[in-house]
C-alpha positions as CSV (number, residue, x, y, z in Angstrom):
1,M,13.7,-6.3,-41.0
2,S,12.6,-3.5,-38.5
3,D,9.0,-4.8,-39.1
4,I,10.2,-7.8,-37.2
5,Q,11.7,-5.7,-34.2
6,V,8.8,-3.6,-33.9
7,S,6.1,-6.6,-33.5
8,K,8.3,-8.0,-31.2
9,Y,7.9,-5.4,-28.7
10,K,4.0,-4.9,-29.8
11,I,2.9,-8.0,-28.0
12,P,4.3,-7.9,-24.5
13,L,3.2,-3.9,-24.4
14,R,-0.3,-5.2,-25.4
15,D,-0.7,-7.5,-22.8
16,A,0.8,-5.3,-20.0
17,A,-1.9,-2.9,-21.0
18,I,-4.7,-5.7,-21.0
19,V,-3.5,-6.8,-17.3
20,A,-3.2,-3.0,-16.4
21,G,-6.7,-2.5,-17.7
22,W,-8.3,-5.3,-15.8
23,V,-6.5,-4.1,-12.2
24,A,-7.7,-0.7,-12.9
25,G,-11.3,-1.8,-13.6
26,L,-11.1,-4.1,-10.4
27,V,-9.9,-1.1,-8.4
28,V,-12.6,0.8,-9.5
29,I,-15.1,-1.9,-9.0
30,A,-14.0,-2.3,-5.2
31,A,-14.1,1.6,-4.8
32,L,-17.6,1.7,-5.8
33,I,-18.8,-1.2,-3.8
34,W,-17.1,0.1,-0.9
35,F,-18.4,3.9,-1.2
36,F,-22.1,2.6,-2.1
37,T,-22.1,0.0,0.6
38,Q,-21.3,2.4,3.6
39,P,-24.7,2.8,5.1
40,L,-25.1,-0.8,5.1
41,R,-21.6,-1.3,6.9
42,D,-22.4,1.5,9.6
43,R,-25.9,-0.1,10.3
44,L,-24.6,-3.8,10.6
45,I,-21.7,-2.7,12.8
46,L,-24.4,-0.6,15.2
47,N,-26.8,-3.4,15.4
48,A,-23.7,-5.9,16.3
49,V,-22.1,-3.5,19.0
50,N,-25.9,-2.7,20.5
51,H,-26.6,-6.4,20.6
52,V,-23.2,-7.3,22.7
53,L,-24.1,-4.3,24.7
54,E,-27.6,-5.5,25.5
55,Q,-26.0,-9.4,26.3
56,S,-23.5,-7.7,28.7
57,G,-26.2,-5.8,30.5
58,D,-24.9,-2.5,29.7
59,S,-27.5,0.5,29.4
60,R,-25.7,2.5,26.8
61,R,-26.4,2.3,22.9
62,L,-24.9,3.4,19.9
63,E,-27.2,5.7,18.0
64,A,-26.1,6.9,14.7
65,P,-22.9,7.1,12.7
66,I,-20.8,10.3,12.4
67,P,-19.8,10.9,9.2
68,S,-16.0,11.5,8.9
69,G,-16.7,15.2,7.7
70,A,-17.8,16.1,10.9
71,L,-14.9,14.8,13.1
72,N,-12.4,17.2,14.5
73,A,-9.0,17.3,12.9
74,G,-6.9,14.7,14.4
75,Q,-9.5,12.0,15.5
76,S,-8.8,8.5,14.0
77,R,-10.8,7.3,11.0
78,M,-9.6,4.1,11.1
79,G,-12.8,2.7,12.5
80,F,-16.4,3.8,13.0
81,W,-17.5,6.7,14.9
82,Y,-21.1,6.9,16.6
83,T,-23.4,8.9,18.9
84,V,-24.2,7.3,22.2
85,S,-27.3,7.0,24.6
86,G,-27.1,6.8,28.0
87,L,-23.9,9.2,28.3
88,P,-23.9,12.9,28.4
89,H,-24.8,14.9,25.5
90,G,-21.7,14.9,23.1
91,S,-20.3,11.8,23.9
92,K,-19.3,9.3,21.1
93,A,-18.3,5.9,20.6
94,F,-15.4,4.8,18.2
95,V,-15.7,1.1,17.1
96,F,-12.2,-0.4,15.9
97,T,-10.2,-3.3,16.0
98,F,-7.2,-3.8,18.7
99,V,-4.2,-5.5,17.7
100,A,-2.2,-7.3,20.6
101,E,0.1,-10.2,20.9
102,G,-0.6,-11.1,17.4
103,T,-4.4,-11.2,17.4
104,F,-7.2,-8.9,16.4
105,F,-10.2,-8.1,18.3
106,P,-13.2,-5.8,18.2
107,G,-13.4,-3.2,20.7
108,A,-14.8,0.4,21.6
109,A,-13.7,3.3,22.9
110,L,-16.0,5.8,24.9
111,V,-15.2,9.6,24.1
112,S,-16.2,12.1,26.6
113,P,-17.4,15.4,25.4
114,A,-14.2,16.9,26.4
115,G,-12.1,14.6,24.1
116,T,-10.6,12.5,26.5
117,I,-11.2,8.3,26.5
118,E,-13.5,7.1,29.1
119,E,-13.7,3.6,29.1
120,F,-12.4,0.8,26.4
121,I,-15.1,-1.7,26.0
122,P,-14.4,-5.3,24.6
123,L,-16.9,-6.6,22.1
124,S,-16.1,-10.2,22.3
125,N,-15.2,-12.7,25.1
126,H,-11.8,-13.0,23.6
127,A,-11.5,-9.2,23.6
128,E,-12.4,-9.2,27.4
129,R,-9.5,-11.6,27.9
130,M,-7.1,-9.8,25.6
131,L,-8.1,-6.4,27.0
132,R,-6.9,-7.4,30.7
133,R,-3.5,-8.2,29.0
134,I,-2.8,-5.1,27.6
135,S,-0.7,-2.5,29.6
136,P,-2.2,0.7,30.7
137,E,0.7,2.3,28.2
138,I,-0.7,0.8,25.4
139,L,-4.1,1.6,26.3
140,K,-2.8,5.3,26.5
141,L,-1.3,4.9,23.3
142,Y,-4.6,3.9,21.7
143,G,-6.5,6.7,23.3
144,R,-4.1,9.2,22.1
145,R,-4.5,7.7,18.6
146,I,-8.2,7.9,18.7
147,V,-8.8,11.6,20.0
148,G,-5.5,12.7,18.3
149,G,-3.9,14.5,21.1
150,E,-2.3,14.2,24.4
151,L,-4.5,12.4,27.2
């Protein structure tokens, strides 16, 4: 009689273990893909942003990605940091996604060597329209989150 009760619980436990194994395997595969494609993602973003800057007639260009280990404590890691040419030495650009009025759009923030936001750059036509509609207070909030301090 006890054999029937034990086998009744073995099957659901085994099924749960199989599902957990599949989920864990998928998470590991996704993490490996994310880790090993970082240089490719950095290069694709750099090329896309430089293409937008070139089309808009802007002389500034992104140069090289900045690894997250080289960032100061408090600086946002929810985007991509790059060095910038055409600005004073030590200037950086932070490429990230704005969220406004329920839509997402790409943008970049130029950060001075002193750690202040110099300018927000829209990276699409939609971003340009939406950036004009965002209040200065919200832009200051974005700036504080990016540089990790008071503006």
